[in-house]
A tleap script that builds the chain and sets N, CA, C and O, in Angstrom:
source leaprc.protein.ff14SB
mol = sequence {
  NMET ALA THR TYR THR CYS ALA SER CYS GLY
  MET SER VAL ASN ALA THR CYS GLY ALA CYS
  ASP ALA PRO LEU VAL ASN ALA THR LEU THR
  LYS ASP ASP GLY SER THR VAL GLN VAL SER
  LYS CYS PRO ASN ASP HIE GLY LYS ILE LYS
  SER PRO LEU CYS CYS GLY ALA ASP MET ALA
  CYS ALA CLEU
}
set mol.1.N position { 1.001 -1.171 -0.013 }
set mol.1.CA position { 0.079 -0.417 -0.032 }
set mol.1.C position { 0.862 1.331 0.278 }
set mol.1.O position { 1.667 1.668 1.147 }
set mol.2.N position { 0.173 2.200 -0.905 }
set mol.2.CA position { 1.392 3.234 -0.230 }
set mol.2.C position { 0.947 4.068 0.432 }
set mol.2.O position { -0.216 4.317 0.751 }
set mol.3.N position { 2.096 4.643 0.717 }
set mol.3.CA position { 2.072 5.880 2.467 }
set mol.3.C position { 2.766 7.216 2.022 }
set mol.3.O position { 3.951 7.513 1.869 }
set mol.4.N position { 1.432 8.009 1.852 }
set mol.4.CA position { 2.256 9.033 1.873 }
set mol.4.C position { 2.223 9.829 2.939 }
set mol.4.O position { 1.306 9.824 3.761 }
set mol.5.N position { 3.698 10.903 3.002 }
set mol.5.CA position { 4.197 10.929 4.209 }
set mol.5.C position { 3.874 12.989 4.007 }
set mol.5.O position { 3.602 13.352 2.863 }
set mol.6.N position { 3.915 13.695 4.721 }
set mol.6.CA position { 3.983 15.129 4.862 }
set mol.6.C position { 5.778 15.356 5.130 }
set mol.6.O position { 6.120 14.891 6.217 }
set mol.7.N position { 6.806 15.917 4.404 }
set mol.7.CA position { 7.608 16.589 4.862 }
set mol.7.C position { 8.324 17.458 5.644 }
set mol.7.O position { 9.542 17.632 5.693 }
set mol.8.N position { 7.121 18.168 6.466 }
set mol.8.CA position { 6.884 19.259 6.955 }
set mol.8.C position { 6.483 19.004 8.465 }
set mol.8.O position { 7.039 19.508 9.440 }
set mol.9.N position { 5.224 17.970 8.476 }
set mol.9.CA position { 4.773 17.899 10.045 }
set mol.9.C position { 4.870 16.012 10.141 }
set mol.9.O position { 4.443 15.566 11.206 }
set mol.10.N position { 5.328 15.082 9.236 }
set mol.10.CA position { 5.372 14.334 9.489 }
set mol.10.C position { 4.402 13.075 9.465 }
set mol.10.O position { 4.672 11.932 9.832 }
set mol.11.N position { 2.653 13.780 8.703 }
set mol.11.CA position { 1.257 13.019 8.731 }
set mol.11.C position { 1.632 11.852 7.645 }
set mol.11.O position { 2.311 12.172 6.669 }
set mol.12.N position { 1.254 10.692 7.788 }
set mol.12.CA position { 1.367 9.786 7.223 }
set mol.12.C position { -0.302 9.580 6.445 }
set mol.12.O position { -1.243 9.680 7.232 }
set mol.13.N position { -0.642 9.308 4.974 }
set mol.13.CA position { -1.934 8.631 5.126 }
set mol.13.C position { -1.462 7.332 3.953 }
set mol.13.O position { -0.450 7.340 3.252 }
set mol.14.N position { -2.644 6.152 4.013 }
set mol.14.CA position { -2.783 5.589 3.483 }
set mol.14.C position { -4.411 5.301 2.828 }
set mol.14.O position { -5.487 5.638 3.322 }
set mol.15.N position { -4.196 4.708 1.809 }
set mol.15.CA position { -5.979 5.062 0.852 }
set mol.15.C position { -6.162 3.899 0.726 }
set mol.15.O position { -5.321 3.048 1.015 }
set mol.16.N position { -7.774 3.567 0.080 }
set mol.16.CA position { -7.565 1.858 -0.419 }
set mol.16.C position { -9.165 2.676 -1.525 }
set mol.16.O position { -9.766 3.724 -1.286 }
set mol.17.N position { -9.333 1.946 -2.364 }
set mol.17.CA position { -9.967 1.960 -3.238 }
set mol.17.C position { -11.697 1.804 -2.975 }
set mol.17.O position { -12.210 0.693 -2.844 }
set mol.18.N position { -12.359 2.866 -2.931 }
set mol.18.CA position { -13.777 3.098 -2.962 }
set mol.18.C position { -14.394 1.924 -3.311 }
set mol.18.O position { -15.116 1.295 -2.537 }
set mol.19.N position { -14.157 1.615 -4.378 }
set mol.19.CA position { -15.163 0.644 -5.453 }
set mol.19.C position { -14.968 -1.079 -4.971 }
set mol.19.O position { -15.931 -1.833 -4.828 }
set mol.20.N position { -13.434 -1.510 -4.754 }
set mol.20.CA position { -13.477 -2.345 -4.585 }
set mol.20.C position { -12.660 -2.565 -3.002 }
set mol.20.O position { -12.467 -3.673 -2.500 }
set mol.21.N position { -12.250 -1.253 -2.381 }
set mol.21.CA position { -11.795 -1.658 -0.977 }
set mol.21.C position { -10.006 -1.897 -1.014 }
set mol.21.O position { -9.397 -1.855 0.055 }
set mol.22.N position { -9.491 -2.067 -1.914 }
set mol.22.CA position { -8.493 -2.291 -2.231 }
set mol.22.C position { -6.944 -1.887 -2.064 }
set mol.22.O position { -6.653 -1.134 -2.993 }
set mol.23.N position { -5.970 -2.088 -1.311 }
set mol.23.CA position { -5.311 -0.487 -1.206 }
set mol.23.C position { -4.965 -0.615 -2.282 }
set mol.23.O position { -5.038 -1.581 -3.041 }
set mol.24.N position { -4.329 0.945 -2.476 }
set mol.24.CA position { -3.821 1.521 -3.554 }
set mol.24.C position { -2.239 1.480 -3.651 }
set mol.24.O position { -1.391 1.392 -2.763 }
set mol.25.N position { -2.126 1.577 -5.059 }
set mol.25.CA position { -0.466 1.040 -5.011 }
set mol.25.C position { 0.110 2.757 -5.476 }
set mol.25.O position { -0.639 3.635 -5.906 }
set mol.26.N position { 1.425 2.883 -5.275 }
set mol.26.CA position { 1.965 3.634 -6.045 }
set mol.26.C position { 2.340 3.512 -7.350 }
set mol.26.O position { 2.675 2.371 -7.667 }
set mol.27.N position { 2.387 4.376 -8.236 }
set mol.27.CA position { 2.634 4.274 -9.589 }
set mol.27.C position { 3.168 6.281 -9.991 }
set mol.27.O position { 3.322 7.214 -9.203 }
set mol.28.N position { 3.290 6.234 -11.377 }
set mol.28.CA position { 3.699 7.581 -11.620 }
set mol.28.C position { 3.088 7.713 -13.181 }
set mol.28.O position { 3.002 6.777 -13.975 }
set mol.29.N position { 2.707 9.030 -13.414 }
set mol.29.CA position { 1.662 8.969 -14.621 }
set mol.29.C position { 2.965 10.100 -15.445 }
set mol.29.O position { 3.632 10.880 -14.765 }
set mol.30.N position { 3.126 9.980 -16.985 }
set mol.30.CA position { 3.591 10.762 -17.469 }
set mol.30.C position { 2.483 11.768 -18.196 }
set mol.30.O position { 1.422 11.518 -18.768 }
set mol.31.N position { 3.083 12.830 -17.966 }
set mol.31.CA position { 2.137 14.155 -18.891 }
set mol.31.C position { 2.704 14.077 -20.343 }
set mol.31.O position { 3.568 13.303 -20.754 }
set mol.32.N position { 2.106 14.938 -20.955 }
set mol.32.CA position { 2.295 14.770 -22.410 }
set mol.32.C position { 3.445 15.743 -22.461 }
set mol.32.O position { 4.002 15.767 -23.558 }
set mol.33.N position { 3.978 16.619 -21.468 }
set mol.33.CA position { 5.610 17.832 -21.668 }
set mol.33.C position { 6.275 16.387 -21.232 }
set mol.33.O position { 7.430 16.607 -20.867 }
set mol.34.N position { 6.037 15.365 -21.167 }
set mol.34.CA position { 7.271 14.085 -20.302 }
set mol.34.C position { 7.885 14.838 -18.678 }
set mol.34.O position { 8.924 14.811 -18.019 }
set mol.35.N position { 6.723 15.376 -18.599 }
set mol.35.CA position { 7.068 15.430 -17.067 }
set mol.35.C position { 6.349 14.557 -16.025 }
set mol.35.O position { 5.347 13.920 -16.350 }
set mol.36.N position { 6.789 14.524 -14.926 }
set mol.36.CA position { 5.996 13.154 -14.331 }
set mol.36.C position { 5.148 13.440 -13.331 }
set mol.36.O position { 5.199 14.615 -12.968 }
set mol.37.N position { 4.181 12.567 -12.618 }
set mol.37.CA position { 3.570 12.828 -11.830 }
set mol.37.C position { 3.432 11.835 -10.862 }
set mol.37.O position { 2.941 10.755 -11.191 }
set mol.38.N position { 3.815 12.051 -9.650 }
set mol.38.CA position { 3.217 10.840 -8.564 }
set mol.38.C position { 1.724 10.641 -8.174 }
set mol.38.O position { 1.033 11.561 -7.737 }
set mol.39.N position { 1.269 9.345 -8.367 }
set mol.39.CA position { -0.162 9.312 -8.166 }
set mol.39.C position { -0.158 7.761 -7.321 }
set mol.39.O position { 0.875 7.093 -7.284 }
set mol.40.N position { -1.341 7.332 -6.711 }
set mol.40.CA position { -1.597 6.144 -6.173 }
set mol.40.C position { -2.616 5.571 -7.111 }
set mol.40.O position { -3.105 6.465 -7.802 }
set mol.41.N position { -3.016 4.594 -7.323 }
set mol.41.CA position { -3.817 4.061 -8.574 }
set mol.41.C position { -4.579 2.887 -7.663 }
set mol.41.O position { -4.119 2.703 -6.536 }
set mol.42.N position { -5.852 1.993 -8.141 }
set mol.42.CA position { -6.523 0.817 -7.726 }
set mol.42.C position { -5.605 0.051 -8.633 }
set mol.42.O position { -5.238 0.361 -9.766 }
set mol.43.N position { -5.233 -1.254 -7.758 }
set mol.43.CA position { -4.755 -1.919 -8.982 }
set mol.43.C position { -5.603 -2.898 -9.619 }
set mol.43.O position { -5.060 -3.741 -10.333 }
set mol.44.N position { -6.741 -2.909 -9.480 }
set mol.44.CA position { -8.030 -3.325 -10.200 }
set mol.44.C position { -8.108 -2.700 -11.009 }
set mol.44.O position { -8.697 -3.390 -11.841 }
set mol.45.N position { -7.913 -1.738 -11.446 }
set mol.45.CA position { -7.919 -0.565 -12.519 }
set mol.45.C position { -9.395 0.204 -12.443 }
set mol.45.O position { -10.088 0.339 -13.451 }
set mol.46.N position { -9.788 0.686 -11.149 }
set mol.46.CA position { -11.069 1.428 -11.211 }
set mol.46.C position { -10.804 3.257 -11.143 }
set mol.46.O position { -11.615 4.162 -11.338 }
set mol.47.N position { -9.250 3.316 -10.765 }
set mol.47.CA position { -8.910 4.758 -11.763 }
set mol.47.C position { -7.765 4.861 -10.060 }
set mol.47.O position { -7.499 3.967 -9.257 }
set mol.48.N position { -7.301 6.504 -10.079 }
set mol.48.CA position { -5.785 6.866 -9.276 }
set mol.48.C position { -6.363 7.749 -9.441 }
set mol.48.O position { -7.215 7.965 -10.304 }
set mol.49.N position { -5.826 8.658 -8.301 }
set mol.49.CA position { -5.576 9.781 -7.454 }
set mol.49.C position { -4.167 10.633 -8.101 }
set mol.49.O position { -3.314 10.152 -8.846 }
set mol.50.N position { -4.232 12.018 -7.566 }
set mol.50.CA position { -2.545 12.575 -7.269 }
set mol.50.C position { -2.509 12.431 -5.998 }
set mol.50.O position { -3.446 11.867 -5.433 }
set mol.51.N position { -1.364 12.936 -5.254 }
set mol.51.CA position { -0.903 12.571 -3.956 }
set mol.51.C position { -1.716 13.368 -3.463 }
set mol.51.O position { -2.398 14.163 -4.110 }
set mol.52.N position { -1.719 13.219 -2.195 }
set mol.52.CA position { -2.782 14.599 -0.907 }
set mol.52.C position { -1.994 15.282 -0.890 }
set mol.52.O position { -0.820 15.186 -1.248 }
set mol.53.N position { -2.836 16.452 -0.254 }
set mol.53.CA position { -1.564 17.281 0.220 }
set mol.53.C position { -1.954 18.036 1.597 }
set mol.53.O position { -3.066 18.372 2.004 }
set mol.54.N position { -0.787 18.178 2.133 }
set mol.54.CA position { -0.868 18.202 4.005 }
set mol.54.C position { 0.014 19.487 3.650 }
set mol.54.O position { 0.719 19.449 2.641 }
set mol.55.N position { -0.012 20.623 4.460 }
set mol.55.CA position { 0.664 21.715 5.415 }
set mol.55.C position { 0.369 22.801 3.689 }
set mol.55.O position { 0.366 24.030 3.765 }
set mol.56.N position { 0.238 22.361 2.850 }
set mol.56.CA position { -0.297 23.709 1.766 }
set mol.56.C position { 0.691 22.488 0.616 }
set mol.56.O position { 0.799 22.969 -0.512 }
set mol.57.N position { 1.211 21.407 0.728 }
set mol.57.CA position { 1.945 20.930 -0.334 }
set mol.57.C position { 2.068 19.968 -0.741 }
set mol.57.O position { 1.920 19.314 0.291 }
set mol.58.N position { 2.246 19.232 -1.527 }
set mol.58.CA position { 2.203 17.392 -2.439 }
set mol.58.C position { 3.044 16.791 -0.928 }
set mol.58.O position { 4.065 17.187 -0.366 }
set mol.59.N position { 2.036 15.621 -0.600 }
set mol.59.CA position { 2.710 14.610 0.571 }
set mol.59.C position { 3.601 13.715 -0.675 }
set mol.59.O position { 3.372 13.611 -1.880 }
set mol.60.N position { 4.588 13.196 0.095 }
set mol.60.CA position { 5.816 11.999 -0.837 }
set mol.60.C position { 5.598 10.687 -0.692 }
set mol.60.O position { 5.438 10.100 0.378 }
set mol.61.N position { 5.591 10.189 -1.856 }
set mol.61.CA position { 5.632 8.533 -0.831 }
set mol.61.C position { 6.833 7.568 -1.513 }
set mol.61.O position { 7.085 7.507 -2.717 }
set mol.62.N position { 7.088 7.290 -1.105 }
set mol.62.CA position { 8.762 6.580 -1.161 }
set mol.62.C position { 8.533 5.469 -3.048 }
set mol.62.O position { 7.680 4.587 -2.948 }
set mol.63.N position { 8.776 5.503 -3.550 }
set mol.63.CA position { 8.871 4.614 -4.509 }
set mol.63.C position { 9.782 3.057 -4.790 }
set mol.63.O position { 9.640 2.440 -5.846 }
savepdb mol mol.pdb
quit
């Protein structure tokens, strides 16, 4: 399961899919300009979300 952690305060978050309750897994999405965005996705292809926010910044997940 992907665990996102805030670099500022240490808060951490785990997430599961609302459709199937499977733990979300860490993934990378490549945008049209070649840059990448860290996301969490359902292993059963129900979708993906961008990393959560905390203290005004994206939370990070170790790859």
